[in-house]
VEXROSE-160919 format. One line per field, with one value per residue (C-alpha): residue number from 1; x, y, z; residue in three letters. Coordinates in pm, 1 decimal. Example, Ala and Ser with C-alpha at 12.3 -4.5 7.8 and 13.67 -1.06 7.14 Angstrom:
! residues 2
pos: 1,2
u: 1230.0,1367.0
v: -450.0,-106.0
w: 780.0,714.0
code: ALA,SER
***
This chain:
! residues 416
pos: 1,2,3,4,5,6,7,8,9,10,11,12,13,14,15,16,17,18,19,20,21,22,23,24,25,26,27,28,29,30,31,32,33,34,35,36,37,38,39,40,41,42,43,44,45,46,47,48,49,50,51,52,53,54,55,56,57,58,59,60,61,62,63,64,65,66,67,68,69,70,71,72,73,74,75,76,77,78,79,80,81,82,83,84,85,86,87,88,89,90,91,92,93,94,95,96,97,98,99,100,101,102,103,104,105,106,107,108,109,110,111,112,113,114,115,116,117,118,119,120,121,122,123,124,125,126,127,128,129,130,131,132,133,134,135,136,137,138,139,140,141,142,143,144,145,146,147,148,149,150,151,152,153,154,155,156,157,158,159,160,161,162,163,164,165,166,167,168,169,170,171,172,173,174,175,176,177,178,179,180,181,182,183,184,185,186,187,188,189,190,191,192,193,194,195,196,197,198,199,200,201,202,203,204,205,206,207,208,209,210,211,212,213,214,215,216,217,218,219,220,221,222,223,224,225,226,227,228,229,230,231,232,233,234,235,236,237,238,239,240,241,242,243,244,245,246,247,248,249,250,251,252,253,254,255,256,257,258,259,260,261,262,263,264,265,266,267,268,269,270,271,272,273,274,275,276,277,278,279,280,281,282,283,284,285,286,287,288,289,290,291,292,293,294,295,296,297,298,299,300,301,302,303,304,305,306,307,308,309,310,311,312,313,314,315,316,317,318,319,320,321,322,323,324,325,326,327,328,329,330,331,332,333,334,335,336,337,338,339,340,341,342,343,344,345,346,347,348,349,350,351,352,353,354,355,356,357,358,359,360,361,362,363,364,365,366,367,368,369,370,371,372,373,374,375,376,377,378,379,380,381,382,383,384,385,386,387,388,389,390,391,392,393,394,395,396,397,398,399,400,401,402,403,404,405,406,407,408,409,410,411,412,413,414,415,416
u: 0.0,292.4,437.0,100.4,82.4,433.0,320.9,22.9,249.8,500.8,217.1,76.7,418.2,467.5,133.1,218.8,563.1,529.2,178.1,-0.1,-356.3,-485.2,-315.6,-465.0,-806.6,-778.5,-714.0,-955.5,-950.0,-1036.1,-1091.2,-1313.1,-1342.0,-1282.8,-1450.7,-1482.2,-1812.4,-1890.8,-1841.3,-1503.7,-1264.0,-974.2,-623.1,-334.0,-531.5,-318.7,-530.4,-399.6,-569.8,-440.9,-529.0,-360.6,-145.8,-78.6,-84.9,-133.5,-127.7,-221.3,-266.2,-573.1,-517.1,-652.1,-987.4,-995.6,-962.3,-755.6,-708.8,-546.1,-499.2,-506.4,-359.8,-584.4,-946.0,-1053.3,-929.3,-1110.1,-936.3,-917.2,-904.7,-747.8,-766.7,-535.2,-485.2,-349.3,-625.4,-895.7,-1038.6,-877.8,-1122.1,-1084.6,-1337.4,-1370.0,-1388.5,-1521.4,-1394.4,-1452.5,-1281.9,-1372.5,-1577.2,-1411.6,-1498.9,-1574.2,-1609.7,-1746.2,-1599.5,-1650.4,-1380.3,-1454.1,-1225.2,-1062.8,-1262.0,-1599.2,-1861.7,-1799.0,-2017.3,-2186.8,-2249.1,-2391.7,-2624.8,-2732.3,-2787.7,-3013.2,-3208.4,-3238.8,-3353.4,-3616.7,-3743.4,-3745.7,-3945.0,-4195.3,-4225.1,-4286.8,-4561.5,-4729.1,-4693.8,-4852.5,-5137.1,-5193.5,-5087.2,-4863.1,-4822.3,-4674.8,-4469.1,-4322.2,-4210.3,-4043.8,-3868.1,-3740.9,-3600.9,-3437.8,-3283.6,-3146.0,-2960.7,-2874.0,-2494.6,-2534.8,-2582.2,-2804.5,-3041.0,-3041.5,-3124.8,-3396.2,-3553.4,-3531.8,-3702.7,-4004.6,-4011.7,-4052.9,-4370.4,-4488.5,-4453.4,-4647.1,-4928.0,-4943.0,-4960.8,-4641.8,-4546.9,-4238.4,-4093.1,-4178.8,-3999.3,-3694.7,-3682.4,-3713.4,-3413.9,-3203.8,-3304.0,-3237.9,-2897.3,-2801.9,-3015.5,-3062.2,-3288.6,-3523.1,-3856.7,-4069.0,-3871.4,-3871.9,-4246.9,-4317.8,-4077.7,-4251.4,-4602.6,-4510.3,-4332.9,-4627.3,-4870.8,-4652.5,-4643.7,-4263.7,-4230.0,-3851.2,-3820.1,-4102.2,-3928.9,-3600.8,-3775.0,-3970.8,-3667.7,-3487.4,-3799.9,-3814.0,-3454.2,-3520.6,-3851.0,-3858.1,-4166.6,-4496.2,-4835.0,-4761.6,-4465.2,-4655.7,-4946.5,-4709.2,-4543.9,-4888.5,-4995.7,-4681.4,-4766.3,-5115.2,-4965.3,-4722.8,-5005.4,-5208.8,-4903.4,-4881.6,-4569.6,-4712.8,-4388.2,-4302.8,-4659.4,-4648.4,-4314.0,-4444.5,-4761.2,-4547.3,-4315.6,-4612.8,-4742.1,-4392.2,-4369.6,-4722.1,-4871.9,-5213.5,-5251.0,-5556.7,-5555.3,-5212.3,-5333.8,-5633.2,-5404.7,-5178.1,-5464.8,-5628.2,-5304.0,-5263.1,-5627.8,-5585.9,-5268.5,-5470.4,-5252.4,-5552.0,-5372.3,-5159.4,-5469.4,-5636.8,-5328.2,-5320.5,-5697.6,-5660.5,-5385.6,-5621.6,-5907.6,-5679.8,-5658.6,-6021.2,-6246.7,-6534.7,-6333.4,-6570.3,-6292.6,-6103.4,-6424.5,-6507.6,-6159.2,-6175.4,-6510.8,-6382.1,-6068.9,-6269.1,-6514.1,-6243.2,-6072.9,-6402.9,-6405.8,-6785.5,-6796.2,-6559.4,-6711.3,-7055.9,-6922.4,-6726.4,-7035.3,-7249.1,-6987.7,-6960.4,-7337.0,-7351.2,-7068.1,-7168.7,-7509.3,-7473.3,-7152.4,-7336.6,-7611.8,-7370.1,-7137.2,-7402.8,-7611.9,-7310.7,-7230.1,-7587.3,-7571.1,-7239.2,-7370.0,-7688.4,-7488.4,-7268.7,-7580.1,-7547.6,-7911.8,-7874.6,-7571.5,-7766.7,-8066.1,-7841.1,-7679.5,-8007.6,-8162.7,-7864.2,-7927.3,-8291.6,-8200.0,-7984.2,-8225.2,-8584.5,-8670.3,-8425.4,-8686.2,-8447.7,-8326.0,-8683.7,-8676.5,-8339.5,-8446.4,-8763.3,-8550.0,-8320.5,-8616.7,-8760.5,-8427.8,-8415.6,-8768.5,-8936.3,-9233.6,-9431.6,-9151.6,-9055.2,-9412.1,-9409.3,-9081.5,-9180.5,-9514.4,-9335.2,-9104.0,-9391.6,-9576.1,-9268.8,-9132.7,-9412.0,-9208.6,-8890.3,-8776.5,-8767.4,-9138.7,-9261.7,-9024.0,-9139.1,-9503.7,-9425.5,-9270.3,-9575.0,-9804.0,-9595.0,-9634.7,-10016.7
v: 0.0,233.8,174.7,259.5,583.7,670.9,624.4,851.9,1120.6,1096.9,1112.3,1419.5,1592.5,1520.8,1673.9,1983.4,2022.2,1918.8,1843.2,2101.6,2208.0,2023.0,1699.3,1726.1,1766.1,1427.2,1232.9,1003.4,745.7,376.2,214.1,-25.5,-318.0,-689.2,-974.5,-1349.1,-1525.6,-1532.1,-1155.8,-1182.0,-898.0,-1012.8,-873.3,-929.9,-907.8,-753.2,-504.1,-377.5,-127.7,-84.1,151.4,208.6,482.3,370.2,88.4,119.1,-144.5,-170.3,-447.6,-467.4,-403.1,-601.4,-431.7,-552.3,-199.5,-71.2,269.7,373.4,715.7,708.7,998.3,996.1,910.5,975.0,623.4,296.4,62.7,-311.9,-404.6,-736.0,-887.1,-1172.2,-1372.8,-1719.5,-1975.7,-1754.4,-1715.0,-1426.0,-1152.5,-928.2,-663.8,-336.6,-15.7,308.5,599.7,942.1,1268.0,1375.9,1059.0,840.2,467.7,278.3,-97.6,-370.4,-698.1,-1059.5,-1315.3,-1687.8,-1973.8,-2138.7,-2431.4,-2301.3,-2126.7,-1761.9,-1490.9,-1442.1,-1814.3,-1826.3,-1540.6,-1711.6,-2036.2,-1855.9,-1698.7,-2036.3,-2206.5,-1939.9,-1962.5,-2344.0,-2349.2,-2097.7,-2309.0,-2622.8,-2446.9,-2331.3,-2676.7,-2851.2,-2597.6,-2674.1,-2326.7,-2449.7,-2109.6,-1962.7,-2276.8,-2237.6,-1880.4,-1977.9,-2289.4,-2110.0,-1840.5,-2103.9,-2266.4,-1936.3,-1845.2,-2180.8,-2230.5,-2578.3,-2852.1,-3047.1,-2752.1,-2695.0,-3058.2,-3062.2,-2753.1,-2909.8,-3225.0,-3038.7,-2800.2,-3104.8,-3195.9,-2833.5,-2795.4,-3119.1,-3000.1,-2675.9,-2883.1,-2720.8,-3043.4,-2908.8,-2756.7,-3069.7,-3295.9,-3065.7,-3043.4,-3420.7,-3456.5,-3241.8,-3447.9,-3777.4,-3651.1,-3627.3,-3920.2,-4177.5,-4393.6,-4118.4,-4288.1,-3977.8,-3775.6,-4062.8,-4101.7,-3729.6,-3714.7,-4003.2,-3873.5,-3520.7,-3634.1,-3861.3,-3571.0,-3376.8,-3679.3,-3673.9,-4047.8,-4069.9,-3870.5,-4072.8,-4394.9,-4282.6,-4203.2,-4529.5,-4749.8,-4587.4,-4624.8,-4997.4,-5032.2,-4823.0,-4994.6,-5332.8,-5448.5,-5287.2,-5208.4,-4838.9,-4913.7,-5186.0,-4950.0,-4692.0,-4956.1,-5065.7,-4705.7,-4651.8,-4968.2,-4833.3,-4508.8,-4703.3,-4922.2,-4614.6,-4475.5,-4794.6,-4929.6,-5278.0,-5454.5,-5203.9,-5214.6,-5593.6,-5581.6,-5331.1,-5533.5,-5841.5,-5635.1,-5501.2,-5849.0,-5960.4,-5666.0,-5717.2,-6060.1,-5941.2,-5648.7,-5765.9,-5473.9,-5578.5,-5934.3,-5796.6,-5577.6,-5870.4,-6101.5,-5838.9,-5777.0,-6149.3,-6169.3,-5878.7,-6039.0,-6361.5,-6543.7,-6718.1,-6980.4,-6710.7,-6501.5,-6802.6,-6873.3,-6516.6,-6519.6,-6838.4,-6675.7,-6385.8,-6620.7,-6800.2,-6465.8,-6360.3,-6649.7,-6422.3,-6158.3,-6052.8,-5926.0,-6255.4,-6449.3,-6228.1,-6268.5,-6644.8,-6658.2,-6445.0,-6658.6,-6983.3,-6822.6,-6699.4,-7036.4,-7199.5,-7411.2,-7435.6,-7654.7,-7444.9,-7125.9,-7217.4,-7311.3,-6985.5,-6792.6,-6953.3,-6871.9,-6512.6,-6468.8,-6605.3,-6377.3,-6058.5,-6051.0,-5681.0,-5748.6,-6010.4,-5761.8,-5491.2,-5726.6,-5916.4,-5611.5,-5452.3,-5782.9,-5804.8,-5454.5,-5539.0,-5865.8,-5698.3,-5419.8,-5685.7,-5848.2,-6151.3,-6177.6,-6515.6,-6398.8,-6090.0,-6301.4,-6521.2,-6218.8,-6039.5,-6357.8,-6388.1,-6030.4,-6105.8,-6429.0,-6222.1,-5928.1,-5988.4,-5624.3,-5484.5,-5327.0,-5218.3,-5577.0,-5674.2,-5398.2,-5507.7,-5874.1,-5784.3,-5612.0,-5915.9,-6157.1,-5926.0,-5927.9,-6308.2,-6334.1,-6460.2,-6220.8,-6379.0,-6361.5,-6014.5,-5897.8,-6053.3,-5882.7,-5542.5,-5552.4,-5635.5,-5339.8,-5092.6,-5225.5,-5207.3,-4867.1,-4658.2,-4334.7,-4463.3,-4262.2,-4584.5,-4660.2,-4470.4,-4676.3,-4997.5,-4908.2,-4847.2,-5193.9,-5344.4,-5181.2,-5343.3,-5679.3,-5658.7
w: 0.0,78.3,-271.5,-424.4,-227.0,-344.6,-704.8,-644.6,-489.5,-774.8,-1024.5,-852.2,-846.3,-1214.4,-1285.5,-1082.2,-1229.0,-1588.8,-1705.4,-1907.5,-1832.0,-2139.9,-2028.5,-1681.0,-1825.3,-1999.9,-1678.3,-1494.0,-1215.1,-1245.7,-908.7,-721.8,-487.7,-555.1,-363.6,-406.6,-480.9,-107.3,-74.6,101.3,10.4,-207.5,-161.1,-399.9,-722.1,-997.1,-1189.1,-1522.5,-1749.9,-2102.3,-2385.4,-2722.8,-2562.1,-2203.6,-1947.2,-1568.4,-1292.1,-926.3,-670.4,-449.3,-78.4,216.8,172.1,-186.9,-319.8,-610.7,-775.5,-1102.9,-1263.2,-1643.1,-1833.8,-2140.8,-2057.8,-2414.1,-2500.6,-2429.4,-2182.2,-2132.5,-1764.3,-1663.5,-1312.6,-1217.4,-898.2,-859.6,-797.2,-947.6,-1296.2,-1481.5,-1575.8,-1876.6,-1969.3,-2158.0,-1953.2,-2092.7,-1882.9,-2031.6,-1940.8,-1590.0,-1530.1,-1272.3,-1272.2,-951.4,-1021.4,-794.0,-919.8,-813.5,-889.0,-898.8,-799.1,-1100.9,-1236.2,-1119.7,-1324.7,-1394.5,-1244.4,-1580.9,-1609.2,-1256.5,-1340.5,-1661.5,-1471.1,-1226.0,-1512.1,-1684.5,-1363.7,-1303.5,-1662.4,-1645.0,-1320.8,-1458.9,-1773.2,-1567.9,-1372.0,-1694.9,-1852.0,-1554.7,-1568.3,-1935.9,-2049.1,-2329.9,-2495.8,-2177.1,-2120.9,-2467.8,-2391.8,-2063.2,-2193.4,-2502.1,-2270.8,-2049.2,-2353.9,-2481.2,-2157.9,-2000.2,-1991.7,-1839.2,-2103.4,-1863.7,-1819.4,-2194.2,-2261.1,-1993.7,-2151.3,-2498.0,-2375.2,-2242.4,-2540.2,-2762.8,-2573.7,-2570.0,-2947.5,-2993.0,-2765.1,-2966.1,-3287.9,-3412.9,-3588.4,-3766.2,-3449.2,-3250.5,-3499.1,-3511.0,-3131.3,-3103.2,-3337.1,-3101.9,-2799.1,-2977.0,-3087.5,-2718.1,-2599.7,-2878.9,-2660.6,-2543.0,-2609.2,-2551.7,-2806.5,-3057.6,-3017.2,-3059.1,-3352.3,-3529.4,-3462.3,-3575.9,-3892.1,-3974.2,-3946.8,-4187.9,-4424.4,-4394.3,-4452.2,-4450.3,-4129.2,-3971.3,-4076.3,-3916.5,-3587.5,-3600.4,-3660.4,-3366.6,-3151.2,-3226.0,-3107.1,-2794.2,-2713.9,-2889.1,-2698.7,-2613.5,-2758.3,-2820.1,-3045.5,-3229.1,-3300.3,-3448.1,-3664.8,-3784.1,-3854.9,-4058.4,-4252.2,-4322.8,-4457.7,-4676.8,-4807.3,-4901.9,-5077.7,-5283.8,-5110.5,-5063.8,-4976.4,-4702.8,-4569.7,-4551.2,-4370.8,-4116.8,-4045.2,-3982.9,-3764.5,-3565.7,-3476.9,-3380.5,-3137.8,-3002.1,-3084.9,-2958.7,-3202.7,-3395.5,-3641.0,-3769.2,-3832.4,-4021.6,-4231.5,-4311.1,-4401.7,-4625.5,-4812.0,-4877.0,-4984.8,-5228.5,-5365.2,-5425.2,-5173.0,-5022.9,-4815.0,-4651.2,-4586.3,-4422.6,-4209.8,-4076.1,-4019.1,-3814.5,-3604.8,-3537.6,-3448.5,-3201.5,-3017.5,-3069.9,-3168.8,-3276.0,-3457.5,-3737.2,-3963.6,-3943.5,-4008.0,-4306.6,-4454.3,-4403.3,-4578.7,-4867.7,-4903.6,-4922.6,-5161.0,-5397.2,-5384.2,-5481.8,-5165.0,-5128.1,-4819.4,-4612.6,-4752.4,-4619.0,-4278.0,-4260.7,-4364.3,-4094.7,-3831.4,-3956.6,-3944.4,-3592.2,-3473.1,-3655.0,-3826.1,-3898.3,-4089.4,-4292.8,-4376.1,-4486.7,-4670.4,-4862.2,-4940.2,-5110.8,-5279.6,-5408.9,-5556.2,-5722.6,-5868.3,-5996.8,-6165.4,-6325.6,-6472.5,-6244.7,-6133.1,-5964.1,-5764.5,-5660.2,-5551.7,-5333.6,-5172.2,-5093.8,-4957.8,-4725.4,-4609.5,-4529.6,-4353.9,-4118.8,-4095.8,-4216.7,-4140.3,-4395.7,-4625.8,-4903.0,-4936.8,-5037.5,-5300.4,-5438.8,-5431.9,-5625.7,-5891.2,-5909.7,-5952.4,-6218.6,-6402.3,-6375.4,-6522.0,-6203.7,-6209.5,-5925.7,-5673.4,-5795.9,-5727.0,-5378.3,-5276.6,-5416.6,-5233.8,-4908.0,-4962.8,-5023.2,-4720.6,-4491.2,-4601.0,-4756.1,-4718.7,-4877.9,-5186.8,-5391.2,-5332.7,-5647.7,-5862.0,-5692.4,-5760.6,-6128.0,-6146.9,-5972.9,-6229.1,-6498.6,-6325.6,-6299.3
code: MET,ARG,GLU,THR,ARG,LYS,ARG,TRP,ILE,VAL,GLY,ALA,LEU,LEU,LEU,LEU,LEU,GLY,ALA,SER,GLY,ALA,GLU,ALA,GLN,ARG,GLN,ALA,THR,ILE,GLY,GLY,ARG,ILE,VAL,ASP,GLU,ASN,GLY,VAL,LYS,LEU,ALA,GLY,VAL,VAL,VAL,THR,VAL,THR,SER,PRO,VAL,GLU,SER,ARG,SER,ASP,THR,SER,ASN,LYS,LYS,GLY,ARG,PHE,ARG,LEU,ILE,VAL,MET,ASP,ALA,THR,GLU,ASP,PHE,ILE,MET,ARG,LEU,GLU,LYS,GLU,GLY,TYR,GLN,THR,ILE,GLU,ARG,ARG,VAL,VAL,VAL,GLY,VAL,GLY,LYS,ASP,VAL,ASN,GLU,SER,ILE,THR,MET,VAL,VAL,ALA,GLY,ARG,ALA,SER,VAL,GLU,GLU,LEU,GLU,GLN,SER,ASN,GLN,ALA,ALA,THR,ALA,TYR,ASN,GLU,GLY,ALA,THR,ALA,PHE,ASN,ALA,GLY,ASP,PHE,ALA,ALA,ALA,ARG,THR,HIS,PHE,GLU,GLN,ALA,LEU,SER,VAL,ALA,PRO,ASP,PRO,GLU,VAL,SER,LEU,ALA,SER,GLN,ARG,VAL,LEU,THR,LEU,VAL,TYR,PHE,GLN,LEU,GLN,GLU,TRP,GLY,LEU,ALA,ALA,ALA,SER,ALA,GLU,LYS,VAL,VAL,LEU,ALA,GLU,PRO,ASP,ASN,GLN,ALA,ALA,LEU,THR,VAL,GLY,PHE,ASP,SER,ALA,SER,ARG,LEU,ALA,GLN,HIS,GLU,GLN,ALA,LYS,ALA,PHE,LEU,ASP,ARG,LEU,ILE,VAL,ALA,GLN,PRO,GLU,GLY,ALA,ALA,THR,ALA,VAL,ARG,VAL,PHE,ASN,TYR,GLY,VAL,ALA,GLU,ASN,ARG,ALA,GLY,ASN,LYS,ALA,GLU,ALA,LEU,ARG,ARG,PHE,GLU,GLN,ALA,VAL,SER,ILE,ASP,PRO,THR,LEU,THR,ALA,ALA,TYR,SER,GLY,LEU,ALA,MET,MET,HIS,LEU,GLU,ALA,GLU,GLU,TYR,ASP,ARG,ALA,LEU,ALA,VAL,ALA,GLU,ARG,LEU,LEU,SER,ILE,ASP,ALA,GLU,ASN,ALA,GLU,ALA,LEU,ARG,ILE,ARG,TYR,GLU,ALA,PHE,LYS,ARG,LYS,GLY,ASP,GLU,ALA,ASN,MET,GLN,ALA,ALA,LEU,ASP,GLN,LEU,GLN,SER,ALA,ASP,PRO,GLU,GLN,ILE,VAL,SER,ASN,PHE,TYR,GLN,THR,GLY,ILE,LEU,ARG,PHE,ASN,GLU,GLY,ASN,SER,GLN,GLY,ALA,ILE,GLU,ALA,PHE,GLU,ARG,VAL,LEU,ALA,ALA,ASP,PRO,GLU,TYR,ALA,LEU,ALA,HIS,TYR,GLN,LEU,GLY,ARG,ALA,PHE,LEU,SER,ALA,GLY,ASP,MET,ALA,ARG,ALA,LYS,THR,GLU,LEU,GLU,LYS,PHE,VAL,GLU,MET,ALA,PRO,GLU,ASP,PRO,GLU,VAL,PRO,THR,ALA,LYS,GLU,MET,LEU,GLN,TYR,LEU,GLU
***
């Protein structure tokens, strides 16, 4: 401290003896107090200020104070603080003529976070906690603001990653599919097995019809979660999308993959069986249908596919047995299926096939008035006037307000 005072005295004498008035007017003082992160005053800190035209140094005293006189305050200065065992600080100082600077500076032990980083961490923690509160309250717009703020200021990679994780969910809740998928990518880059991020990424990419991106998420999800109904459903849904896009081989592979992940996923069996049926691979369709029936003995879709497979194969005996079982399990399915079949056969000019289909409808549901109308038309087309008349009269009697009644009455007049 005595040496510092000597420098001040010498500096003052020089000013009195040799400095001009103009030079004195350019002077200023840079001083302040230095403490550690606990507020304890730090002695022995070497403080150096440097400008393009001069350099001054001082060492903090036991009260942590330092003081420097600069000769040309019109210049900008870089101040550097150094002490063994502490992080070196370097910052710009703007003085200004006649404007003394009084700094309060905190130095941090080497290896710890800097003061700026600690402040940013506190800001990030506050923003994260506010975001969590908003998220739990269902206010996803506010949660987005807070988590984005936390992400922008968090110096800690763990805090950044935690914010990114929740932001992924927030974007998904806000239906910001592109942002959700992009955020999920960032999370997965750090945590390849993060199932929540992989799931959100797949669902978001699927909604955007980004098939390649969805596929990448899905394949990683299968590795991260090789078992479970949720994964199997997503694999099946991807297969459905691929089937609609005409990618039959990929759809078939995904349906098979879905049942291997979850052997109880009935929808995947149905998809597989239907694809085999459409490809005229009837034995394969029957095999898959039987697997489905072993899980759910009255599954109407499996029974319908089995009936269709036997029918297309021309296996009359098994077809009839399958039809009886289907009708017993799901009479409504029989009505819908055979009504549409009857319409198709009639439009093809196959009157006998139409008659068989509509009779099957009425066997399952005798109150289906329109089936009487369609059966009357089929008999009329087949030349059986008496039975046509009987069915048309039943239709008019059962549904007198139906829009087809005037047409039925015209046909009855013809049959008189």
